[in-house]
PDB file with SEQRES, HELIX, SHEET and CRYST1 records, atoms N, CA, C and O in Angstrom:
SEQRES   1 A   82  MET PRO ASN LYS ALA ASP VAL LEU ARG GLN ILE ALA GLU          
SEQRES   2 A   82  CYS ASP GLN LEU GLY VAL PRO ALA PHE LEU ALA LYS TYR          
SEQRES   3 A   82  ALA ASN GLY ARG GLY SER ARG THR THR TRP ILE ASP TYR          
SEQRES   4 A   82  ALA GLY ARG GLU TYR PRO ILE LYS ALA ILE TRP ALA SER          
SEQRES   5 A   82  ALA HIS SER PRO ALA ILE PRO PRO ARG SER PHE LYS THR          
SEQRES   6 A   82  ASN ASP ALA GLU PRO GLU LEU LYS ARG LEU GLY PHE SER          
SEQRES   7 A   82  VAL ILE LYS ARG                                              
HELIX    1 AA1 LYS A    4  LEU A   17  1                                  14    
HELIX    2 AA2 VAL A   19  TYR A   26  1                                   8    
HELIX    3 AA3 ILE A   46  ALA A   53  1                                   8    
HELIX    4 AA4 PRO A   60  SER A   62  5                                   3    
HELIX    5 AA5 THR A   65  ARG A   74  1                                  10    
SHEET    1 AA1 3 ARG A  42  PRO A  45  0                                        
SHEET    2 AA1 3 THR A  35  TYR A  39 -1                                        
SHEET    3 AA1 3 SER A  78  LYS A  81 -1                                        
CRYST1    1.000    1.000    1.000  90.00  90.00  90.00 P 1           1          
ATOM      1  N   MET A   1     113.669  72.977  83.988  1.00  0.00           N  
ATOM      2  CA  MET A   1     113.376  74.385  84.330  1.00  0.00           C  
ATOM      3  C   MET A   1     113.953  75.234  83.169  1.00  0.00           C  
ATOM      4  O   MET A   1     115.102  75.052  82.768  1.00  0.00           O  
ATOM      5  N   PRO A   2     113.149  76.140  82.656  1.00  0.00           N  
ATOM      6  CA  PRO A   2     113.637  77.008  81.565  1.00  0.00           C  
ATOM      7  C   PRO A   2     114.798  77.901  82.072  1.00  0.00           C  
ATOM      8  O   PRO A   2     114.880  78.270  83.244  1.00  0.00           O  
ATOM      9  N   ASN A   3     115.661  78.213  81.133  1.00  0.00           N  
ATOM     10  CA  ASN A   3     116.704  79.152  81.378  1.00  0.00           C  
ATOM     11  C   ASN A   3     116.444  80.445  80.654  1.00  0.00           C  
ATOM     12  O   ASN A   3     115.425  80.565  79.974  1.00  0.00           O  
ATOM     13  N   LYS A   4     117.356  81.456  80.774  1.00  0.00           N  
ATOM     14  CA  LYS A   4     117.117  82.696  80.156  1.00  0.00           C  
ATOM     15  C   LYS A   4     117.043  82.594  78.645  1.00  0.00           C  
ATOM     16  O   LYS A   4     116.257  83.331  78.049  1.00  0.00           O  
ATOM     17  N   ALA A   5     117.779  81.762  78.003  1.00  0.00           N  
ATOM     18  CA  ALA A   5     117.715  81.618  76.575  1.00  0.00           C  
ATOM     19  C   ALA A   5     116.385  81.046  76.154  1.00  0.00           C  
ATOM     20  O   ALA A   5     115.849  81.444  75.120  1.00  0.00           O  
ATOM     21  N   ASP A   6     115.840  80.133  76.914  1.00  0.00           N  
ATOM     22  CA  ASP A   6     114.531  79.591  76.572  1.00  0.00           C  
ATOM     23  C   ASP A   6     113.446  80.650  76.594  1.00  0.00           C  
ATOM     24  O   ASP A   6     112.597  80.709  75.704  1.00  0.00           O  
ATOM     25  N   VAL A   7     113.485  81.502  77.640  1.00  0.00           N  
ATOM     26  CA  VAL A   7     112.503  82.573  77.772  1.00  0.00           C  
ATOM     27  C   VAL A   7     112.712  83.629  76.643  1.00  0.00           C  
ATOM     28  O   VAL A   7     111.723  84.115  76.095  1.00  0.00           O  
ATOM     29  N   LEU A   8     113.880  83.969  76.309  1.00  0.00           N  
ATOM     30  CA  LEU A   8     114.164  84.943  75.202  1.00  0.00           C  
ATOM     31  C   LEU A   8     113.665  84.343  73.836  1.00  0.00           C  
ATOM     32  O   LEU A   8     113.135  85.051  72.979  1.00  0.00           O  
ATOM     33  N   ARG A   9     113.857  83.072  73.700  1.00  0.00           N  
ATOM     34  CA  ARG A   9     113.330  82.378  72.427  1.00  0.00           C  
ATOM     35  C   ARG A   9     111.813  82.518  72.344  1.00  0.00           C  
ATOM     36  O   ARG A   9     111.248  82.737  71.272  1.00  0.00           O  
ATOM     37  N   GLN A  10     111.182  82.387  73.479  1.00  0.00           N  
ATOM     38  CA  GLN A  10     109.690  82.511  73.458  1.00  0.00           C  
ATOM     39  C   GLN A  10     109.250  83.920  73.318  1.00  0.00           C  
ATOM     40  O   GLN A  10     108.203  84.181  72.725  1.00  0.00           O  
ATOM     41  N   ILE A  11     110.039  84.886  73.864  1.00  0.00           N  
ATOM     42  CA  ILE A  11     109.701  86.258  73.648  1.00  0.00           C  
ATOM     43  C   ILE A  11     109.785  86.607  72.093  1.00  0.00           C  
ATOM     44  O   ILE A  11     108.931  87.271  71.507  1.00  0.00           O  
ATOM     45  N   ALA A  12     110.871  86.098  71.534  1.00  0.00           N  
ATOM     46  CA  ALA A  12     111.059  86.311  70.049  1.00  0.00           C  
ATOM     47  C   ALA A  12     109.882  85.668  69.315  1.00  0.00           C  
ATOM     48  O   ALA A  12     109.354  86.269  68.380  1.00  0.00           O  
ATOM     49  N   GLU A  13     109.463  84.484  69.702  1.00  0.00           N  
ATOM     50  CA  GLU A  13     108.357  83.870  68.964  1.00  0.00           C  
ATOM     51  C   GLU A  13     107.092  84.678  69.126  1.00  0.00           C  
ATOM     52  O   GLU A  13     106.324  84.831  68.176  1.00  0.00           O  
ATOM     53  N   CYS A  14     106.857  85.218  70.364  1.00  0.00           N  
ATOM     54  CA  CYS A  14     105.688  86.079  70.608  1.00  0.00           C  
ATOM     55  C   CYS A  14     105.748  87.275  69.740  1.00  0.00           C  
ATOM     56  O   CYS A  14     104.720  87.672  69.193  1.00  0.00           O  
ATOM     57  N   ASP A  15     106.929  87.904  69.568  1.00  0.00           N  
ATOM     58  CA  ASP A  15     107.041  89.082  68.673  1.00  0.00           C  
ATOM     59  C   ASP A  15     106.745  88.677  67.237  1.00  0.00           C  
ATOM     60  O   ASP A  15     106.072  89.403  66.505  1.00  0.00           O  
ATOM     61  N   GLN A  16     107.239  87.540  66.845  1.00  0.00           N  
ATOM     62  CA  GLN A  16     107.018  87.061  65.438  1.00  0.00           C  
ATOM     63  C   GLN A  16     105.566  86.740  65.147  1.00  0.00           C  
ATOM     64  O   GLN A  16     105.037  87.133  64.107  1.00  0.00           O  
ATOM     65  N   LEU A  17     104.893  86.002  66.092  1.00  0.00           N  
ATOM     66  CA  LEU A  17     103.506  85.648  65.870  1.00  0.00           C  
ATOM     67  C   LEU A  17     102.474  86.742  66.214  1.00  0.00           C  
ATOM     68  O   LEU A  17     101.374  86.782  65.663  1.00  0.00           O  
ATOM     69  N   GLY A  18     102.858  87.591  67.109  1.00  0.00           N  
ATOM     70  CA  GLY A  18     101.911  88.600  67.726  1.00  0.00           C  
ATOM     71  C   GLY A  18     101.233  87.927  68.913  1.00  0.00           C  
ATOM     72  O   GLY A  18     101.020  86.715  68.966  1.00  0.00           O  
ATOM     73  N   VAL A  19     100.921  88.778  69.831  1.00  0.00           N  
ATOM     74  CA  VAL A  19     100.385  88.258  71.144  1.00  0.00           C  
ATOM     75  C   VAL A  19      99.142  87.402  70.932  1.00  0.00           C  
ATOM     76  O   VAL A  19      99.085  86.318  71.514  1.00  0.00           O  
ATOM     77  N   PRO A  20      98.142  87.801  70.147  1.00  0.00           N  
ATOM     78  CA  PRO A  20      96.943  87.012  70.028  1.00  0.00           C  
ATOM     79  C   PRO A  20      97.243  85.548  69.498  1.00  0.00           C  
ATOM     80  O   PRO A  20      96.707  84.584  70.045  1.00  0.00           O  
ATOM     81  N   ALA A  21      98.066  85.402  68.477  1.00  0.00           N  
ATOM     82  CA  ALA A  21      98.397  84.086  67.920  1.00  0.00           C  
ATOM     83  C   ALA A  21      99.307  83.332  68.877  1.00  0.00           C  
ATOM     84  O   ALA A  21      99.207  82.108  68.959  1.00  0.00           O  
ATOM     85  N   PHE A  22     100.191  84.009  69.605  1.00  0.00           N  
ATOM     86  CA  PHE A  22     100.996  83.309  70.612  1.00  0.00           C  
ATOM     87  C   PHE A  22     100.161  82.740  71.692  1.00  0.00           C  
ATOM     88  O   PHE A  22     100.370  81.601  72.110  1.00  0.00           O  
ATOM     89  N   LEU A  23      99.183  83.529  72.176  1.00  0.00           N  
ATOM     90  CA  LEU A  23      98.277  83.053  73.216  1.00  0.00           C  
ATOM     91  C   LEU A  23      97.412  81.876  72.707  1.00  0.00           C  
ATOM     92  O   LEU A  23      97.155  80.924  73.444  1.00  0.00           O  
ATOM     93  N   ALA A  24      96.967  81.961  71.432  1.00  0.00           N  
ATOM     94  CA  ALA A  24      96.189  80.858  70.925  1.00  0.00           C  
ATOM     95  C   ALA A  24      97.010  79.612  70.831  1.00  0.00           C  
ATOM     96  O   ALA A  24      96.476  78.519  71.018  1.00  0.00           O  
ATOM     97  N   LYS A  25      98.311  79.725  70.544  1.00  0.00           N  
ATOM     98  CA  LYS A  25      99.148  78.551  70.404  1.00  0.00           C  
ATOM     99  C   LYS A  25      99.504  77.927  71.760  1.00  0.00           C  
ATOM    100  O   LYS A  25      99.561  76.706  71.903  1.00  0.00           O  
ATOM    101  N   TYR A  26      99.743  78.809  72.764  1.00  0.00           N  
ATOM    102  CA  TYR A  26     100.332  78.287  74.045  1.00  0.00           C  
ATOM    103  C   TYR A  26      99.403  78.440  75.287  1.00  0.00           C  
ATOM    104  O   TYR A  26      99.697  77.904  76.356  1.00  0.00           O  
ATOM    105  N   ALA A  27      98.297  79.172  75.123  1.00  0.00           N  
ATOM    106  CA  ALA A  27      97.503  79.434  76.331  1.00  0.00           C  
ATOM    107  C   ALA A  27      96.010  79.419  76.100  1.00  0.00           C  
ATOM    108  O   ALA A  27      95.271  80.072  76.836  1.00  0.00           O  
ATOM    109  N   ASN A  28      95.526  78.667  75.061  1.00  0.00           N  
ATOM    110  CA  ASN A  28      94.117  78.616  74.758  1.00  0.00           C  
ATOM    111  C   ASN A  28      93.518  80.039  74.535  1.00  0.00           C  
ATOM    112  O   ASN A  28      92.347  80.291  74.816  1.00  0.00           O  
ATOM    113  N   GLY A  29      94.348  80.920  74.035  1.00  0.00           N  
ATOM    114  CA  GLY A  29      93.820  82.269  73.755  1.00  0.00           C  
ATOM    115  C   GLY A  29      93.728  83.147  74.895  1.00  0.00           C  
ATOM    116  O   GLY A  29      93.273  84.278  74.728  1.00  0.00           O  
ATOM    117  N   ARG A  30      94.133  82.731  76.122  1.00  0.00           N  
ATOM    118  CA  ARG A  30      93.990  83.585  77.319  1.00  0.00           C  
ATOM    119  C   ARG A  30      95.270  84.195  77.734  1.00  0.00           C  
ATOM    120  O   ARG A  30      96.278  83.493  77.815  1.00  0.00           O  
ATOM    121  N   GLY A  31      95.295  85.484  78.007  1.00  0.00           N  
ATOM    122  CA  GLY A  31      96.460  86.158  78.418  1.00  0.00           C  
ATOM    123  C   GLY A  31      96.345  86.630  79.862  1.00  0.00           C  
ATOM    124  O   GLY A  31      95.289  86.543  80.489  1.00  0.00           O  
ATOM    125  N   SER A  32      97.458  87.129  80.363  1.00  0.00           N  
ATOM    126  CA  SER A  32      97.484  87.632  81.736  1.00  0.00           C  
ATOM    127  C   SER A  32      96.621  88.876  81.867  1.00  0.00           C  
ATOM    128  O   SER A  32      96.531  89.693  80.951  1.00  0.00           O  
ATOM    129  N   ARG A  33      96.028  88.993  82.955  1.00  0.00           N  
ATOM    130  CA  ARG A  33      95.211  90.189  83.222  1.00  0.00           C  
ATOM    131  C   ARG A  33      95.917  91.168  84.088  1.00  0.00           C  
ATOM    132  O   ARG A  33      95.674  92.371  83.991  1.00  0.00           O  
ATOM    133  N   THR A  34      96.816  90.676  84.964  1.00  0.00           N  
ATOM    134  CA  THR A  34      97.476  91.590  85.935  1.00  0.00           C  
ATOM    135  C   THR A  34      99.039  91.567  85.885  1.00  0.00           C  
ATOM    136  O   THR A  34      99.688  92.548  86.250  1.00  0.00           O  
ATOM    137  N   THR A  35      99.589  90.495  85.453  1.00  0.00           N  
ATOM    138  CA  THR A  35     101.081  90.327  85.640  1.00  0.00           C  
ATOM    139  C   THR A  35     101.722  90.135  84.228  1.00  0.00           C  
ATOM    140  O   THR A  35     101.231  89.323  83.443  1.00  0.00           O  
ATOM    141  N   TRP A  36     102.762  90.842  83.922  1.00  0.00           N  
ATOM    142  CA  TRP A  36     103.432  90.800  82.618  1.00  0.00           C  
ATOM    143  C   TRP A  36     104.904  90.739  82.817  1.00  0.00           C  
ATOM    144  O   TRP A  36     105.433  91.173  83.840  1.00  0.00           O  
ATOM    145  N   ILE A  37     105.576  90.190  81.816  1.00  0.00           N  
ATOM    146  CA  ILE A  37     107.055  90.410  81.700  1.00  0.00           C  
ATOM    147  C   ILE A  37     107.309  91.674  80.923  1.00  0.00           C  
ATOM    148  O   ILE A  37     106.751  91.873  79.844  1.00  0.00           O  
ATOM    149  N   ASP A  38     108.141  92.521  81.461  1.00  0.00           N  
ATOM    150  CA  ASP A  38     108.579  93.772  80.815  1.00  0.00           C  
ATOM    151  C   ASP A  38     109.923  93.497  80.247  1.00  0.00           C  
ATOM    152  O   ASP A  38     110.879  93.322  81.002  1.00  0.00           O  
ATOM    153  N   TYR A  39     110.049  93.449  78.945  1.00  0.00           N  
ATOM    154  CA  TYR A  39     111.310  93.234  78.337  1.00  0.00           C  
ATOM    155  C   TYR A  39     111.512  94.125  77.145  1.00  0.00           C  
ATOM    156  O   TYR A  39     110.669  94.137  76.248  1.00  0.00           O  
ATOM    157  N   ALA A  40     112.593  94.872  77.092  1.00  0.00           N  
ATOM    158  CA  ALA A  40     112.924  95.799  75.953  1.00  0.00           C  
ATOM    159  C   ALA A  40     111.740  96.708  75.632  1.00  0.00           C  
ATOM    160  O   ALA A  40     111.411  96.956  74.472  1.00  0.00           O  
ATOM    161  N   GLY A  41     111.095  97.209  76.733  1.00  0.00           N  
ATOM    162  CA  GLY A  41     110.058  98.206  76.601  1.00  0.00           C  
ATOM    163  C   GLY A  41     108.739  97.655  76.084  1.00  0.00           C  
ATOM    164  O   GLY A  41     107.849  98.418  75.708  1.00  0.00           O  
ATOM    165  N   ARG A  42     108.607  96.301  76.064  1.00  0.00           N  
ATOM    166  CA  ARG A  42     107.372  95.689  75.649  1.00  0.00           C  
ATOM    167  C   ARG A  42     106.839  94.770  76.769  1.00  0.00           C  
ATOM    168  O   ARG A  42     107.631  94.251  77.556  1.00  0.00           O  
ATOM    169  N   GLU A  43     105.570  94.570  76.849  1.00  0.00           N  
ATOM    170  CA  GLU A  43     104.979  93.647  77.799  1.00  0.00           C  
ATOM    171  C   GLU A  43     104.552  92.336  77.132  1.00  0.00           C  
ATOM    172  O   GLU A  43     104.005  92.295  76.030  1.00  0.00           O  
ATOM    173  N   TYR A  44     104.845  91.259  77.888  1.00  0.00           N  
ATOM    174  CA  TYR A  44     104.577  89.946  77.360  1.00  0.00           C  
ATOM    175  C   TYR A  44     103.740  89.126  78.445  1.00  0.00           C  
ATOM    176  O   TYR A  44     103.911  89.312  79.650  1.00  0.00           O  
ATOM    177  N   PRO A  45     102.868  88.252  77.962  1.00  0.00           N  
ATOM    178  CA  PRO A  45     102.038  87.543  78.910  1.00  0.00           C  
ATOM    179  C   PRO A  45     102.845  86.453  79.702  1.00  0.00           C  
ATOM    180  O   PRO A  45     103.331  85.472  79.139  1.00  0.00           O  
ATOM    181  N   ILE A  46     102.948  86.686  80.993  1.00  0.00           N  
ATOM    182  CA  ILE A  46     103.831  85.908  81.817  1.00  0.00           C  
ATOM    183  C   ILE A  46     103.583  84.419  81.756  1.00  0.00           C  
ATOM    184  O   ILE A  46     104.520  83.641  81.579  1.00  0.00           O  
ATOM    185  N   LYS A  47     102.354  84.016  81.896  1.00  0.00           N  
ATOM    186  CA  LYS A  47     102.142  82.542  81.969  1.00  0.00           C  
ATOM    187  C   LYS A  47     102.327  81.864  80.630  1.00  0.00           C  
ATOM    188  O   LYS A  47     102.830  80.742  80.580  1.00  0.00           O  
ATOM    189  N   ALA A  48     101.941  82.502  79.552  1.00  0.00           N  
ATOM    190  CA  ALA A  48     102.161  81.913  78.233  1.00  0.00           C  
ATOM    191  C   ALA A  48     103.653  81.802  77.954  1.00  0.00           C  
ATOM    192  O   ALA A  48     104.130  80.772  77.478  1.00  0.00           O  
ATOM    193  N   ILE A  49     104.382  82.864  78.253  1.00  0.00           N  
ATOM    194  CA  ILE A  49     105.809  82.796  78.016  1.00  0.00           C  
ATOM    195  C   ILE A  49     106.467  81.704  78.844  1.00  0.00           C  
ATOM    196  O   ILE A  49     107.209  80.890  78.293  1.00  0.00           O  
ATOM    197  N   TRP A  50     106.230  81.659  80.104  1.00  0.00           N  
ATOM    198  CA  TRP A  50     106.810  80.707  81.013  1.00  0.00           C  
ATOM    199  C   TRP A  50     106.465  79.284  80.663  1.00  0.00           C  
ATOM    200  O   TRP A  50     107.327  78.405  80.645  1.00  0.00           O  
ATOM    201  N   ALA A  51     105.172  79.061  80.380  1.00  0.00           N  
ATOM    202  CA  ALA A  51     104.684  77.746  80.012  1.00  0.00           C  
ATOM    203  C   ALA A  51     105.362  77.216  78.748  1.00  0.00           C  
ATOM    204  O   ALA A  51     105.772  76.058  78.670  1.00  0.00           O  
ATOM    205  N   SER A  52     105.469  78.152  77.717  1.00  0.00           N  
ATOM    206  CA  SER A  52     106.000  77.715  76.437  1.00  0.00           C  
ATOM    207  C   SER A  52     107.537  77.601  76.502  1.00  0.00           C  
ATOM    208  O   SER A  52     108.124  76.969  75.624  1.00  0.00           O  
ATOM    209  N   ALA A  53     108.184  78.169  77.474  1.00  0.00           N  
ATOM    210  CA  ALA A  53     109.655  78.050  77.618  1.00  0.00           C  
ATOM    211  C   ALA A  53     110.121  76.729  78.121  1.00  0.00           C  
ATOM    212  O   ALA A  53     111.303  76.397  78.033  1.00  0.00           O  
ATOM    213  N   HIS A  54     109.145  75.928  78.681  1.00  0.00           N  
ATOM    214  CA  HIS A  54     109.502  74.560  79.085  1.00  0.00           C  
ATOM    215  C   HIS A  54     109.626  73.682  77.834  1.00  0.00           C  
ATOM    216  O   HIS A  54     109.060  73.935  76.770  1.00  0.00           O  
ATOM    217  N   SER A  55     110.438  72.603  78.066  1.00  0.00           N  
ATOM    218  CA  SER A  55     110.546  71.675  76.928  1.00  0.00           C  
ATOM    219  C   SER A  55     110.167  70.296  77.432  1.00  0.00           C  
ATOM    220  O   SER A  55     110.904  69.734  78.243  1.00  0.00           O  
ATOM    221  N   PRO A  56     109.076  69.732  77.002  1.00  0.00           N  
ATOM    222  CA  PRO A  56     108.024  70.374  76.210  1.00  0.00           C  
ATOM    223  C   PRO A  56     107.246  71.418  76.874  1.00  0.00           C  
ATOM    224  O   PRO A  56     107.229  71.492  78.103  1.00  0.00           O  
ATOM    225  N   ALA A  57     106.592  72.241  76.115  1.00  0.00           N  
ATOM    226  CA  ALA A  57     105.690  73.249  76.730  1.00  0.00           C  
ATOM    227  C   ALA A  57     104.710  72.619  77.686  1.00  0.00           C  
ATOM    228  O   ALA A  57     104.268  71.492  77.464  1.00  0.00           O  
ATOM    229  N   ILE A  58     104.361  73.324  78.750  1.00  0.00           N  
ATOM    230  CA  ILE A  58     103.424  72.870  79.751  1.00  0.00           C  
ATOM    231  C   ILE A  58     102.169  73.762  79.654  1.00  0.00           C  
ATOM    232  O   ILE A  58     102.247  74.885  79.155  1.00  0.00           O  
ATOM    233  N   PRO A  59     100.975  73.245  80.148  1.00  0.00           N  
ATOM    234  CA  PRO A  59      99.775  74.083  80.079  1.00  0.00           C  
ATOM    235  C   PRO A  59      99.875  75.162  81.140  1.00  0.00           C  
ATOM    236  O   PRO A  59     100.267  74.876  82.272  1.00  0.00           O  
ATOM    237  N   PRO A  60      99.524  76.415  80.793  1.00  0.00           N  
ATOM    238  CA  PRO A  60      99.547  77.502  81.794  1.00  0.00           C  
ATOM    239  C   PRO A  60      98.702  77.190  83.032  1.00  0.00           C  
ATOM    240  O   PRO A  60      98.985  77.706  84.114  1.00  0.00           O  
ATOM    241  N   ARG A  61      97.669  76.353  82.889  1.00  0.00           N  
ATOM    242  CA  ARG A  61      96.816  76.141  84.052  1.00  0.00           C  
ATOM    243  C   ARG A  61      97.517  75.174  85.049  1.00  0.00           C  
ATOM    244  O   ARG A  61      97.022  74.936  86.151  1.00  0.00           O  
ATOM    245  N   SER A  62      98.661  74.639  84.633  1.00  0.00           N  
ATOM    246  CA  SER A  62      99.371  73.659  85.549  1.00  0.00           C  
ATOM    247  C   SER A  62     100.271  74.376  86.622  1.00  0.00           C  
ATOM    248  O   SER A  62     100.940  73.731  87.429  1.00  0.00           O  
ATOM    249  N   PHE A  63     100.248  75.644  86.585  1.00  0.00           N  
ATOM    250  CA  PHE A  63     101.033  76.437  87.620  1.00  0.00           C  
ATOM    251  C   PHE A  63     100.377  77.786  87.835  1.00  0.00           C  
ATOM    252  O   PHE A  63      99.520  78.207  87.058  1.00  0.00           O  
ATOM    253  N   LYS A  64     100.779  78.442  88.872  1.00  0.00           N  
ATOM    254  CA  LYS A  64     100.281  79.732  89.239  1.00  0.00           C  
ATOM    255  C   LYS A  64     101.250  80.779  88.846  1.00  0.00           C  
ATOM    256  O   LYS A  64     102.454  80.528  88.811  1.00  0.00           O  
ATOM    257  N   THR A  65     100.760  81.973  88.541  1.00  0.00           N  
ATOM    258  CA  THR A  65     101.672  83.097  88.185  1.00  0.00           C  
ATOM    259  C   THR A  65     102.722  83.297  89.257  1.00  0.00           C  
ATOM    260  O   THR A  65     103.885  83.582  88.968  1.00  0.00           O  
ATOM    261  N   ASN A  66     102.282  83.138  90.533  1.00  0.00           N  
ATOM    262  CA  ASN A  66     103.212  83.314  91.622  1.00  0.00           C  
ATOM    263  C   ASN A  66     104.369  82.303  91.630  1.00  0.00           C  
ATOM    264  O   ASN A  66     105.382  82.532  92.292  1.00  0.00           O  
ATOM    265  N   ASP A  67     104.227  81.208  90.913  1.00  0.00           N  
ATOM    266  CA  ASP A  67     105.298  80.210  90.748  1.00  0.00           C  
ATOM    267  C   ASP A  67     106.312  80.663  89.656  1.00  0.00           C  
ATOM    268  O   ASP A  67     107.517  80.436  89.771  1.00  0.00           O  
ATOM    269  N   ALA A  68     105.809  81.268  88.668  1.00  0.00           N  
ATOM    270  CA  ALA A  68     106.637  81.736  87.487  1.00  0.00           C  
ATOM    271  C   ALA A  68     107.369  83.019  87.831  1.00  0.00           C  
ATOM    272  O   ALA A  68     108.531  83.189  87.461  1.00  0.00           O  
ATOM    273  N   GLU A  69     106.710  83.915  88.527  1.00  0.00           N  
ATOM    274  CA  GLU A  69     107.283  85.264  88.817  1.00  0.00           C  
ATOM    275  C   GLU A  69     108.717  85.225  89.504  1.00  0.00           C  
ATOM    276  O   GLU A  69     109.617  85.913  89.022  1.00  0.00           O  
ATOM    277  N   PRO A  70     108.927  84.493  90.532  1.00  0.00           N  
ATOM    278  CA  PRO A  70     110.241  84.492  91.128  1.00  0.00           C  
ATOM    279  C   PRO A  70     111.314  83.850  90.272  1.00  0.00           C  
ATOM    280  O   PRO A  70     112.480  84.239  90.328  1.00  0.00           O  
ATOM    281  N   GLU A  71     110.915  82.861  89.475  1.00  0.00           N  
ATOM    282  CA  GLU A  71     111.847  82.212  88.567  1.00  0.00           C  
ATOM    283  C   GLU A  71     112.263  83.171  87.479  1.00  0.00           C  
ATOM    284  O   GLU A  71     113.455  83.258  87.186  1.00  0.00           O  
ATOM    285  N   LEU A  72     111.358  83.888  86.870  1.00  0.00           N  
ATOM    286  CA  LEU A  72     111.653  84.870  85.874  1.00  0.00           C  
ATOM    287  C   LEU A  72     112.530  86.077  86.482  1.00  0.00           C  
ATOM    288  O   LEU A  72     113.452  86.574  85.835  1.00  0.00           O  
ATOM    289  N   LYS A  73     112.209  86.468  87.651  1.00  0.00           N  
ATOM    290  CA  LYS A  73     113.091  87.475  88.249  1.00  0.00           C  
ATOM    291  C   LYS A  73     114.506  86.923  88.478  1.00  0.00           C  
ATOM    292  O   LYS A  73     115.490  87.639  88.291  1.00  0.00           O  
ATOM    293  N   ARG A  74     114.607  85.631  88.890  1.00  0.00           N  
ATOM    294  CA  ARG A  74     115.896  85.129  89.135  1.00  0.00           C  
ATOM    295  C   ARG A  74     116.728  85.066  87.846  1.00  0.00           C  
ATOM    296  O   ARG A  74     117.955  85.151  87.877  1.00  0.00           O  
ATOM    297  N   LEU A  75     116.032  84.917  86.720  1.00  0.00           N  
ATOM    298  CA  LEU A  75     116.678  84.918  85.384  1.00  0.00           C  
ATOM    299  C   LEU A  75     116.989  86.312  84.912  1.00  0.00           C  
ATOM    300  O   LEU A  75     117.581  86.466  83.844  1.00  0.00           O  
ATOM    301  N   GLY A  76     116.625  87.322  85.643  1.00  0.00           N  
ATOM    302  CA  GLY A  76     116.863  88.701  85.314  1.00  0.00           C  
ATOM    303  C   GLY A  76     115.870  89.435  84.517  1.00  0.00           C  
ATOM    304  O   GLY A  76     116.172  90.450  83.889  1.00  0.00           O  
ATOM    305  N   PHE A  77     114.626  88.905  84.536  1.00  0.00           N  
ATOM    306  CA  PHE A  77     113.497  89.561  83.812  1.00  0.00           C  
ATOM    307  C   PHE A  77     112.719  90.443  84.769  1.00  0.00           C  
ATOM    308  O   PHE A  77     112.615  90.094  85.945  1.00  0.00           O  
ATOM    309  N   SER A  78     112.174  91.550  84.341  1.00  0.00           N  
ATOM    310  CA  SER A  78     111.358  92.427  85.116  1.00  0.00           C  
ATOM    311  C   SER A  78     109.927  91.932  85.010  1.00  0.00           C  
ATOM    312  O   SER A  78     109.471  91.606  83.914  1.00  0.00           O  
ATOM    313  N   VAL A  79     109.239  91.870  86.077  1.00  0.00           N  
ATOM    314  CA  VAL A  79     107.871  91.505  86.129  1.00  0.00           C  
ATOM    315  C   VAL A  79     107.071  92.691  86.649  1.00  0.00           C  
ATOM    316  O   VAL A  79     107.420  93.284  87.670  1.00  0.00           O  
ATOM    317  N   ILE A  80     105.980  93.041  85.931  1.00  0.00           N  
ATOM    318  CA  ILE A  80     105.143  94.180  86.354  1.00  0.00           C  
ATOM    319  C   ILE A  80     103.738  93.750  86.612  1.00  0.00           C  
ATOM    320  O   ILE A  80     103.245  92.780  86.036  1.00  0.00           O  
ATOM    321  N   LYS A  81     103.104  94.470  87.473  1.00  0.00           N  
ATOM    322  CA  LYS A  81     101.706  94.222  87.761  1.00  0.00           C  
ATOM    323  C   LYS A  81     100.836  95.392  87.564  1.00  0.00           C  
ATOM    324  O   LYS A  81     101.228  96.510  87.899  1.00  0.00           O  
ATOM    325  N   ARG A  82      99.714  95.204  87.057  1.00  0.00           N  
ATOM    326  CA  ARG A  82      98.809  96.435  86.781  1.00  0.00           C  
ATOM    327  C   ARG A  82      97.566  96.208  87.684  1.00  0.00           C  
ATOM    328  O   ARG A  82      96.649  97.029  87.690  1.00  0.00           O  
TER     329      ARG A  82                                                      
END                                                                             
């Protein structure tokens, strides 16, 4: 199970690559439509971040957003829905 450092590492990679390239690398180019991680005033694709924070990374289709959301909140991250 990923810890806070794992998630922060993936957020940093997302910042470095940019969201489109991050999604291409970890989520077959697909991002979240309704649920995002809000961190430091920026929004990040919840499933791609959570999937890539695992070691090894898991496919986003292998879990539901509702599975990742409580774990991210438990780690202290804000989750927003649009």
